[in-house]
C-alpha positions, 0 to 999 in steps of 0.5 A: 536433513541436509548439511545442518545439524539439529539446533544449528542456526541458519538464515533462510528466505521467508518462503523457505522458512515457512515451508520448513516450519510448516513441516516441523523441520525448523522453527524461527529464532524469534517468533512474531507474537502478539507481545512482540507486535505490541512492543513494536507498536509502542516503540513506533508510537514513541519515536518521531522517526521510523523504528526498524522492522526486519526485512521479512516483517510482513511475510512473517506476519502473513505466515503467523496469521496463516498458522493461527488460522490453520490451527483454528485460532481465528481470534489470534489471527484477527488480533495480529491483523488488528495490531499490524493495522494499528502499527501501519496507521502510525507508520504511514505518516512517517513513510510519507515523509520518506516519500518526500525525501526517499534517501535512506529508505534502504533499511525498510522492508521491501513492501514499505520501500515499494510504497515510498517509491509509489508515493514519491512518483505520485507526489512528483506527478501531482507537483508537476500538474499543480505547477502546470495549472498554476502557470496556466491560471485562467486557461483551461489545463486539461484537454479532452483526449478523445477529441484533442480539444480543450474540454470547454470546447467540447462541452461549452460553458454549461455546468450540466452537460447532459443533453436536454430532454434525455434522461440519464437512463437513456444514455449509453457510455458514448452519450448517444441515446437508445433507440426506442 
């Protein structure tokens, strides 16, 4: 098949490798096994910093789970999922530290870089809102988007803003009562 001889090694995209492996034309040099996952988990638990994962780690995991399910090995598929979930529980606090200072995130798998970028944006927005609320201490920070006025102006100082004598089941989403 193609320009490669049997036994020759080459690098492929994850999807290419999956297709070729599914049809029996290729096999990975290092198959992701439960033992390998346990080793990764142990290494991750021991280290303060993130341990390196291959760039195709998550796609390889997904592929292994799919192969296990296709072979009727549902218990193995669930064990893989459990190991990866546990690994992620250990990695997430470390990834959060990266989100606070995202330099050096390049060697991470793309799924983790995506998470770090999203967390960094969210943390930045949260920080700006927190600073804004601290600057406006005593003032009302938010405005009601629909009315363009402060929320307190729209609803008053009442803790319970529901109309008196109108039950929650009688209200529409806009706060009008049903006709009876």
